[in-house]
N, C-alpha and C positions, 0 to 999 in steps of 0.2 A: 504494500500500500504506500502511496505517495501523499504528502501533505501539501496543501496550497494555503499560503498565508498572504492575503491582500494587505499591503501596507503603503498604498499609493495616495491615500487621502492627505489633504492639506492640513487637517486638524484645526479648522478655523475657530472652533469654540474654545480652543486653548491658547489662542493668540494673546500676548505677543510671543509666548514661548516657542510656538511652532513656526515662527518666521525663520529660525536658524537651527531648529532641532526637530527631527521627526517625532511625532507623538509616541510612536512605538518605543523610542529610546529614552523617554523620560524616566528617571529613577523612581522605583516603587518598591518599598520594603526590602531594600538591599539588592534588588535586581532591576530589570527593565520590563516593561509590558511585553516586549517581544521575547525576552529570554524566558519569562515564565511559561509562555506557550511552547517554545522550542524544547525546553527541559521536560515539560509534561509529555509531549509527543515522543521525544527521543526515549524517555524512560519506558514508554509503552511499546517500543519496538519499531517506530517509524524513523528511518534514517535518511530518507530522500525528501527534500523540501523544494518547493517552488515558491519564490517570493515575488509578488507583483509589486513593483516599486514605481515611483514617479517623482513627486516633489521631495527633494533632498535624498533621492534614492541612493546616491553614492555613499552617504553615511550609513545607510542600512547595509549595503554591500560590505563596506569596510568592517563594520561591527560583526557581522556574521562570519566573515572569513577569518577575523582575528580571534573571536571567542569560540567558534564552533568549527575548527578544522576537521573534526571527525565526521561531520555530516556531508552528504552529497547535496550541494546547493545549486540551484538554478535561479537566475534573476531575469525577469521580464519587465520591460518598461511599458507602463500604460501612459502614453504621452497625452491622451485625451481622457479626462475623467468622465466616463459616460455611465458609470454605475458598476455594481458588483457583477452582474451578468456579463457585461463587456469585459471586465477584468479577468474573470475566470475563463472566458472563451479564449483568451490569449495564450493559455497554457496547453491548448489541445495537442500540439505536436510533442510536448514533453510527457504528458500523462498517458497518451495512447489509450489502450484498453484496460489499464490498471484501475483497481479500486482507488478511491481518493477520499481523503479527509480534509475538509475545508474549515478553517477557523479564522475569523476576522481578526485583523491585527490589533484592534482596540478592545478585544474581548478577553476577559479573564474569568474562568468559571471553575468551580470545584464539582467534580463528578467522577464516576467510575469509568475512566477511559478504556481500560482493558476490557471491561464487559461490553462496552459499546463496539469496540473493534472486533471482538469475537462473535458478535451477534450475526445471525444469518440474514438479518434485515438491513436494508438501508435505513438510516436513522437521522432524526433531526432533534437537536436540543431545544427544550422549552422551559419556561419559568412563568408561573402565575404573576401577573402584575395588576396594579390597581387601575391603570388607564392604558389599555393596549393600543390606543389609536395612533401612537407614534412609533409602533413596531410592526414588523411582519407578524402575522397572527396565524396560528395553527388551530384547525377544528379537528377534533378526534372523536372516535367512537368508543364503545365500552371496552374494547381490547387495546386501547391506546394506539390504534392505527389511524393515521392522519387521512382525513377525507378531503380536506381543502386547505390551501394556504393563500393568504392575501396580504398585500403590502399596505400598511397603514390605513386600515379601513375606517371610514367615517362612522359606521355603525357596526362595531365588532360583534360577532356571534360567539366569540370565545375570549377568555382572558389569558390564554396561553401565548406568551410572546416567544418568537423565535430569537434565540440568544446568540446566533452567529456560529453554531457548530453543526456541521453537516457531514455525515458519513454516507457515501454514495458508492454502491457496488456496481451499478450499470453506468459506467462513464460514457459509453457510446450513446446511450439515450440522453444523458446529461448534455453532451455537446451537440447532439441533434436538436434538442430543445433550445439551447442557447443560440444556435444558429437560426432557428426558426423565429424567435422573438426579435432578434436583431434584424434579420432580413425583412420581417414584416412590420418593423417599427413599433413593436408592442412595448410601451413604456409605462411606468408608474412614477408619478411625481417627477416627471422630466428626466428619468434615468432608466436604463435597462437593468432591472432588478433581478437578482438571483431567485427571489421568491416567485416571480412569474415563470421562470424556467422550471422550478420545482413543481408548480401547478401544472405546467405542460406535461411533465413526467407522470404526475398522478393521473391525468386524463388519458395518457398513453398506456397506463396499466402498471406503473411502478408502485410498489407498496412501501410506504414509509411508516416506521414506528416512532412514536415520540419517546424521548427519554428526558427525565427531569434532572436539572442540575441543582445541586444543593445550595450553591451560592453563585451569584452573578455580580461581578464587580464592574461598575461603570467608570470608565477612564476618560470620558469625553469632555468634562468640564472641571474647572478648578475645584469647586466645592466637593464634587463627587470623587475626584481623584484623591483629594486629601482624606476623605472618608474611607476610601478603599485602602489607602496607605495605612491608616490607623487600624483598620480591621485586620489586614494581613499581618501587620507587625504584632498585633495582639494575639493572633491565632498561632503564628509560627515563631514568634520571638525575633529579636534583632540579633545582628552580628556586628562586632566591632573589630576591624582589621588590626592585626598585630603590627602592620607596617606604619600605622598612624602614631603621631606623637601627642601626648596629653600632659598638661601641667596644671595643677591646682584646679581641676574641673570635676564636675559632678554629672553623672549620667543617670537619668530616671527612666528605667526600661518601660516599654520596649523601644530600643533605638538601633538604627543601622548606620554604621560609619564605614565608608569605603576606604580604599587604600590611600596611603600617603597624605593623610589629612593632618593639620596642625591645629589643635584645639587648646586654648589657654585661658585660664581665669573665667570659665564659662559654666553655665548650667544647661544641659541638653536633655530634652525629653519632658514628658513622654511623647511617643508617636512621632519621632523625627527620623527622616532618611536624609543622609548627607552623601553627596557624590564624591568621587575621588579628587585628590589634590586640592582640597578646600581648606581655607584658613579661617578660623573663627576665634576671635580674641575678645574677652570682656563682654560677653553677650549672654542672653537668655533666650532659648529657642524651644518652643513646644508646638506640637501638632502641625508640623511643617515639612516641606520637601525642599532641600537645598541642592542645587545643581553642582556639577563638577567645576573645578578650577575657579571657584568663587572666593571672595574675600569679604568677611563681615567683621566689623569693628564697632564695639560699643552700641549694640542694638538689642532691642527686646522684640522678638517676633512671635506671633501667635497666628495660627491658621494661615500661613503664608506659603506661596509657591514661588521659589526664586530660581531663575534660570542659570545656565552655566556662564562662566567667564564674567561674573557680575561682582562689582565692588559696592558695598553699602557701608556708610559711616553715619551714625546718627542715633535716633531715639526710637521709642515704641511706635510701631505702625503695623497694620495688616496690609501686606503688599502682594501684588500680582505683577512681577517684574520679569521681562523677557531676557534673553541671552545678550551678551556683549553690552551690558549697561553699567554705567557708573552713577551712583546716587549718593549725595551728601546731604543727610537730614540734619546736620548740625548747624 
């Protein structure tokens, strides 16, 4: 089985951070969004990956090649962002007739992946939500077989949202349906959506079974990203790199500190993730994500998302600061 991970989106809801950093590479509980997905799939036995890249795609390539030399990786550029169906269709020559597992690059879920991969069915991940109108929605029968899927329905007939996890056994039919909706111009909300291709497969006779995910972490906005960071740190605990230097500082767990950081006269935590090569002096930080190669002096931060290569000098604020920024609050 091969894995497809679309990571070509511009991440507009996380700007200014995504002007210079792909959303998939934002640090989260000691990892990145992308690394969580790769580690999960690799541990379950998938060793060949197709990454659909676009905006800042070279950073994705460099990250994967440096951090995951053990996987067989392919990179396909989606130069025009026309939707998930258009993106997946670009992988046709690499996937061939193999079974495929698709996970969206901004999706982190907890579920029994090995059970999903070993199932005789094609399967779609779902989660009950309060308002399904902003998601793809699955309608299921008593046996959890999916009878219909629809993208962002105005009047949903189900509250089971598609979470961005798709195990597909019949890749020939998948690509046939992708080709059909693109050729016939079948669009939902001005995009070629994977949901429409799945509905085409259902109408052609493919049987999909729904599987429930235990947790679904939203990484699309600042507030939900910080909440996901806190939840993951609380669940799995933090890690503090032995290569970092600490002087007269207190850590309130859970905290994750990456390699080669310099932290002095500071209080860090709880629920803080700090990227590599970051300097923090005389500061108090909690419930925040700090990017790599940043410098923070004399600040008190709470519920803040700080980009990489950023310098901040000043006083208490709640900030949403992008990469390559210098701020003096003094």
